[in-house]
C-alpha positions as a printed NumPy array, in Angstrom:
array([[-17.307,   3.938,  -2.991],
       [-17.547,   1.043,  -5.437],
       [-15.239,   2.411,  -8.119],
       [-11.492,   2.524,  -7.845],
       [-10.139,   6.01 ,  -7.15 ],
       [ -8.008,   7.641,  -9.797],
       [ -7.819,  11.176,  -8.439],
       [ -5.352,  12.158,  -5.749],
       [ -8.062,  13.261,  -3.303],
       [ -9.718,   9.834,  -3.316],
       [ -6.352,   8.146,  -3.038],
       [ -5.519,  10.26 ,   0.009],
       [ -8.902,   9.442,   1.559],
       [ -8.271,   5.688,   1.23 ],
       [ -4.751,   6.14 ,   2.572],
       [ -6.107,   7.943,   5.652],
       [ -8.704,   5.216,   6.198],
       [ -5.994,   2.557,   5.991],
       [ -3.714,   4.406,   8.401],
       [ -6.61 ,   4.8  ,  10.834],
       [ -7.357,   1.078,  10.617],
       [ -3.704,   0.303,  11.38 ],
       [ -3.91 ,   2.558,  14.451],
       [ -6.843,   0.454,  15.65 ],
       [ -5.073,  -2.836,  14.814],
       [ -7.778,  -3.556,  12.214],
       [ -5.307,  -5.008,   9.737],
       [ -7.871,  -6.71 ,   7.486],
       [ -9.556,  -3.35 ,   6.942],
       [ -6.202,  -1.642,   6.434],
       [ -5.244,  -4.228,   3.817],
       [ -8.465,  -3.589,   1.933],
       [ -7.793,   0.153,   1.795],
       [ -4.071,  -0.179,   1.035],
       [ -4.866,  -2.572,  -1.824],
       [ -7.216,   0.057,  -3.244],
       [ -4.395,   2.591,  -2.954],
       [ -1.912,   0.253,  -4.629],
       [ -4.282,  -0.439,  -7.512],
       [ -4.852,   3.279,  -7.961],
       [ -1.096,   3.937,  -7.967],
       [ -0.67 ,   1.201, -10.598],
       [ -3.313,   2.809, -12.824],
       [ -1.611,   6.177, -12.401],
       [  1.741,   4.512, -13.217],
       [  3.202,   6.082, -10.087],
       [  6.118,   3.796,  -9.198],
       [  7.009,   5.664,  -6.01 ],
       [  3.443,   5.386,  -4.656],
       [  3.3  ,   1.728,  -5.686],
       [  6.431,   0.99 ,  -3.642],
       [  5.057,   2.948,  -0.68 ],
       [  1.702,   1.135,  -0.615],
       [  3.335,  -2.251,  -1.222],
       [  5.493,  -1.628,   1.846],
       [  2.429,  -0.672,   3.89 ],
       [  0.718,  -3.882,   2.781],
       [  3.811,  -5.851,   3.732],
       [  3.746,  -4.34 ,   7.216],
       [  0.049,  -5.177,   7.655],
       [  0.464,  -8.749,   6.512],
       [  3.446,  -9.162,   8.849],
       [  1.294,  -7.943,  11.753],
       [ -1.346, -10.487,  10.757],
       [  1.235, -13.284,  10.825],
       [  1.034, -13.85 ,   7.06 ],
       [  4.767, -13.904,   6.444],
       [  4.675, -15.209,   2.861],
       [  2.266, -12.488,   1.79 ],
       [  4.309,  -9.898,   3.666],
       [  7.44 , -11.003,   1.809],
       [  5.684, -10.811,  -1.578],
       [  4.71 ,  -7.197,  -0.985],
       [  8.118,  -6.351,   0.498],
       [  9.711,  -7.639,  -2.704],
       [  7.297,  -5.539,  -4.746],
       [  8.184,  -2.521,  -2.605],
       [ 11.906,  -2.978,  -3.188],
       [ 11.641,  -3.416,  -6.961],
       [ 13.311,  -0.448,  -8.567],
       [ 14.362,   0.964,  -5.192],
       [ 17.879,   1.444,  -6.512],
       [ 16.618,   4.674,  -8.054],
       [ 17.521,   7.707,  -5.929],
       [ 13.948,   9.05 ,  -5.93 ],
       [ 12.499,   5.862,  -4.369],
       [ 10.841,   5.859,  -0.96 ],
       [ 12.027,   2.387,  -0.128],
       [ 15.571,   1.153,  -0.172]])
């Protein structure tokens, strides 16, 4: 799929692909899919999903040994986490 998903079904499909890649320790592939998910969440203006996918990206980058990148996404994931409806925090 060359276009960015905007519907929830496509978003879920990319999320499942990313989770499967993580299971197989294919972190570069997982990052690609999680970035697609994050971009979709941004377009949908879904702050909770943005935090969730940023955290997933942080975990992947940490597994890859890219600590600076992991920290950047962890910070993104914790932005606004003081809200009670947040996934992270």
